[in-house]
N, C-alpha and C positions, 0 to 999 in steps of 0.2 A: 511301479518300480523301475520304469524307464527313467523317471528323473533321477533317479538313484545313481542309475549306470550312467547318465551322461554326465552327473558332478563328478562321479569317481574319476572318468576320463578327464575331465578339465583339470582336476588335481593333479591326477599323473603329469598331463603335459605342462602344468605350470611346474612342476618339480624338476620335469626334463628341461624346460627352458631355462629355469634357475635353481642350479643343483644346491644352491646355499638353505634353498627352503626344504631341504629334507634334512631331518635331524639323525644324528649319528644313530648307528645301530644300537651302542649300548643306552642312548637316552630312550630311544623308543622302547626297547625291553624294560629298563626300569620303570618306565609309566605305565606297562602293561601290567606289571607284577604289584606296582602300588596299588591299580585300580582293582585288580583281582583280589588281592587280599583286603582290600577297603571293604569291598562290597562282600566277603565272607565275612568280615567282622560286623559290620552293619546287620546283615541276616542274624547272627549269633545274639548280637546285643537287643535288637528289636523285637525278637520273640521270647527271650529268658525270662523275663518278668511274668509274661503270659503262661509258659510253661512250668514254673515255680507255683503260679497260683493253684494251676491244676493240681500240681503234685500235693501241694500242701490244701487242698479242699476236703479232704477227710479230718484231718487236724482241724481246720478251721470251723467245721460243724459240729466235731464231738467233743470241743473243749474250750471252756470260757475261763479264762484267767481271771482270778482275784486281782483288784489293783495293786496288791501290794506283793505279789508274789510272781510277778511277771518275768523274774531273771532266773526264776527256780521252775521252770515249766519242764514237766516230765515230757522227754524226746518222744514217748510211746505211751500216751496219756490213756488211761483206762477211760472208755466213752461214759459219761453221764446221761446221754439222752437217748440212748440206744431203746428199741422195742425188744425188751427180752422175749417177749412173748411168739417172736418171728423166728422162723429158722433160718432168715437171711443176717442175724445180727445188723440190723438197718439202724441209721441215724434216724432221727425224728424228721429229719431235712435231708433230701436227696441231695448229693453232692451234683446234680445239675442244676440246683441254685447258684452254686459258685460257678459252673460252667455259664449260664446265663448272664451272671455279672461280669462274667469275663468276656464276654462276646456279643451281647446287645449295643453297648457302646461302638463298638468296632463296627456294627454292622450300620449304625447309623453313620458313622463318618464315612464307611464305603459306600452308602448311597448318595451322600452329598457330594463324593467325589468328582463324577463325572458332569455336575451340575455347575460346579465353579472353584471347588477346593483348588483345582490346578491353577487358577490365576494368582493364588497366595505365591510370594517367593520361597523358595526352600528353607531358609535359614531359621525363619521363625517356626517353620513345621518341626524341623529337627530339633530344636530348642525345647518346645514343648514336649515332644515324644520324651525326650532325656529327663525333664523335671518331673512330669507323670510318673515316669518307671521309677525313680528314686522316691517319690511321695507314697508310691503304691508298697515298697518293702517298708518304709519307716510307719506307715499307717497302720497295716497289717500287725507288724511287729509288735508295736504298743498299745494293740487293741485290747480291749477288755470284754468284747462282745462280740458277736457273731455280725451284727449289723454295721459295726464300724468297720470290722474286717471286709465285709463286702464293698463299704466304699473304698477300700484300699485296692480291693479287686478290679474295680470299676476303673480305676487310675491306671492298672495295669493294662486293661483293656484298651482305653483311650491312647496311651502310649504305643501299642503294638498296632492297633489299627491306624493311626494316623502314620507310624513310620510304613507301615508296608507299603499304603497307596503312594508314600514321598519316594521311598525308595525303588519300588517298581516301574512309578513312572520315569524315576531317572535314570534307570537301566535303558530307555529310550535314546539316550544320548549318548551312550558308549557302545563300545563293541558287544555284540552278542554274548558273547562269551561270559560278560559278567553275569548273564541270567543264571547259568549253572553254578557260579562262585555264590552267589546270592542264595540261592535255594540250597546250595550245601549248608552254608552258614545257618539258616534258619532250621536245618534238620540238626545240626549240631547244637543249636540252642536247646531244642528237646530232649536231646541227649545230655549235654552237660546240665542244664537245668534240673531235670528229673534225676541223673546221678547225683550232683551235687548236693541235692535236699536230700536224697535217699542216704547218701554216705554220710553227710554231717549227723544227719538225727542218729543215724546207727551208732555213729561214733560216740554219742552222749550227749550232743550239741543241744541245748532247748531250740525250739522252732524259732523264739524270737532272735535268738544269736545268730542261728543260719540265716534269717532273713537279712539281718542287719549286715552281715559278712559278705552280702550279694551288692553293697552299694557302690562297689566298684564299676560294675557293671554297666550303668548308665554314662559314667564318666569314660568309659572306653568307647561308647556310642559317641560322644559328642568328638572325641578326640579322633576316630576313624573317620568321621565324616569332614571335620574341617583341617585335621593334620595330615592324612592319609592319601585321601582322594584327590585326584588332580583335577582341574577344570575340564569340563567336558569339551570335546573338539565339534568340528561340523556334525550336524545331526544326520549322522548316516551309520548305524551299529550294524550294516550289512556283511561287514566281512573282517578277517583279523588285522588286515591292512590297515584300517581306518582307526585300530587301539593304539597305533602307534605315529600318530600325524604330527606329535610334538613331545617334548618332555616338558610338562606343564608345571605350573605353581600348585602347590598344596590351595584347597579352596579358600581356606581363611586369608590367604594372600592375594587373591584375586576377587574380582566382583561376580563370580559365579554364584555364591549364597543369595543375591539378590536378583539375579537374574530368574525372568520369568519364561520358560519354554513357551513358544509361539505356536507349535501344531496343532495341539488341540483347541487352542483358544479361537481358531481361525474356523474351526469345522461349522458348518451349517447344521440344523436339528435334523435335516433330511440326511444328510452326510453321518451323522451319529447314528441315527436308527438304520442304516443300510449297514454300517460297521457291527452294530449290536446283534443285528439278526444274523450276519456272519459268523458271530462269536457264541451262537447259542450251541453249535454242534460241539463245543469246549466248556460252556458254562453248565449245561445240564447234567454231563456224566461228572463235573468236579462237584456240583452239589449234592448229587447222589452219594459219591464217595465218601466225602464228609457228613453226611447225615448219617449215614451206616456204621462210621468208625466211632463219631462221636456219641452216637445212641450205645454202642458197646463201651465206650471209654467212660463217660459219666452216667450213663444208665444201668449198666450191668457190671462193672467192675467191681463195684461195692457187694453187689448180689451173688458174686462167681466166689463165694466164701467158703475157703475148705478148712473146717475145726480141727482135723487130727495132722497138723503139721507144726514144725517147729516155729512158725512165723505168725505173726499175731496177726489180727483182722488190718489193723494200721500198716503194719508193714507189707503185708501182701498187695495192700493198693500201692503202694509206693513202688514195688518190684514191677506190678503190673504197666504202671506209668513209665518206668524206668526202661521196659524192655519193647514198648510200644514207641518209645522216641528213639533206641536204638535200631529199631526197623526204618524208621522214617529218615534218620540220619544216611544210612546207607543208601537207600533208594534215593532219596533227592541229591546224592553226592553221583549217580549212577549215568547220568543222562550221556555222557562222553563214552560209555562201553555199551549202553543199551537204549537205543531210542525207540519210543514206542508212540506211533501214530494213532491208532484206534484206540483212544482213553476209553471209551464206553466200556470195553473188555473188562477194564480195572474195577469199573463201577459195579457191573455186575458180579464179579468176583467178590467185592466188598460186601455188597446185599447177601449174597450167600453166606458168607462170613458171619453177619449180623443173625440171620436166621437160625444158623447152627446154634451160636451161643445163647439166642434167646429160648431154645428148645432147652438146652442145658441147664439153665437158670430155671426152667420150670420143672424140669424131669430129675436133672442132678446124676446125668449118667457118666459123666466124665470120671473115672476113678481117680486121677491124679493131678495135682496142682501142675507139674510140670507139662502136660499137656496143655495145658489153658495158657501157660509160658510161651509154648511154640506157638498156639494160634494168635496170640498176642502180637508177638513178633511177625508173624507173617502178613497183618493185619497193617502195622505198622511200615510195612516192606509197599504194601498196595497203596497206602495212602501219600507218601512219600513220593512214588512213581507216579501217582496221577498229578501231583503237584506241577512237579518239575518238567513233566511231558506237555504239560497243558501250555504253560509259559513259554517253554521253547519252541512248541509248534505256533504258536501266535506269533513269536519274534521272526520265524522263519516264512511265514504266510502273509505277515501283514506289513503294507507299505508304510515307509519313513514316516508319511505325512501323518499316519493313523495310528502308529504304534504306541504311542505316550497314551493316547485315549483308550486303545485296547487294553493296554496293560492295567490301567487303572479302573477300567470297567470289571475284566475279568475276576480281578482280586476280591470282589463281593461273593464269588461261588463258595468259596469254603466257609465264608463266615456265615452266610444264608443257610448253608446245610448244617452247621453248627447249633445254629440259632433254633432251627425246626427240630434238631434232635433234642436239644434241652428240654423245650416246651413238651415235647411227647414224652421224655423219660421222667418228668416230674411225675404226672399222675401214674404211669407204669409203675414207680416207685412205691406209691402209696398204695397202688392195689397189691403189688407183691407181699409189701411188708405187713399189709393187715392180715395176710394167712397165717394160721399157726402151724 
């Protein structure tokens, strides 16, 4: 960190020696807000397709459209592949299958990221992410089978995974505050994605038309990156002052898209291993948090079925997803109000949450769906707090030359936890659904 302090001093001395180098306050403020809003929108757009696919998981698996009737899909279809002998009203395939299709490509991308993905320019990565997101909506909307729908989910996963690695790495070259804006945007994606799918289908729009109506989101992602973000300044996001080094041009008007950050590429294998070992105190708790919450979301949500309510099974599932995402949005936007250093405590609470709901699935002792609603909201609060505080702590404690590598490496944590939960949720689903 000493090198960063030295550079800040030299920058300050340069501005004192030549006041013309100091940009006007209004320009600095404008640059700060453009980057803040830009990263919030990038977080929103990047995670949107991923969230929508999870919200649509029950519909994808319970309803296969006939080729001639795709424009008249019942927004709340009567499942045709349920196990009617089970008290859980199960699909023949667990919604964890959609989770795995939505997360395994992301896992592969994040595993490759520290090995060489960072050497690629940012612009092609962002363009690929946007195209895959649009392709996922189109493919699932016009699909006539579960298999083709799952291919669309895979595209959403590629888009989300590539985008998260790219944009989290990019935060290393902006003020630290953009991490909280990015995290808040990803939380907003969860809430807006789940709420929009729930609201549009509840209003009577078919799942197909609901998905097609969301094609503006990938376009907004590209516009936010190329037209709203300004070109990054000197590589030190250590304080708010560095946010305002200059009023820069949008990225589309600069050479920044083809600029390849150099801090990670010059690290030796020994340095990378040393940094990785130091990150384990953040990686392990985040893996546990996401394992527990996605085991709940994709392994237990479908099984937490209340027959004596005004909501159908599909509607209950959508409400669970929406309430979870509401909790995630609130906590991912809270780091300025509540900074948590010991993220292992959040992991412990989330694992207790999983154990409680797993016992309820087995014994069905909760008397009301509204109690489940509250627990799921709490689950989302824990997950969102773990995510934003993990990356905020890394930004605080990692030196500038290691920060890009640390961000790209740690973002594998949530994906690894989610993947493990999906693999275990599949056999659990089959076991419980065979019970009479």
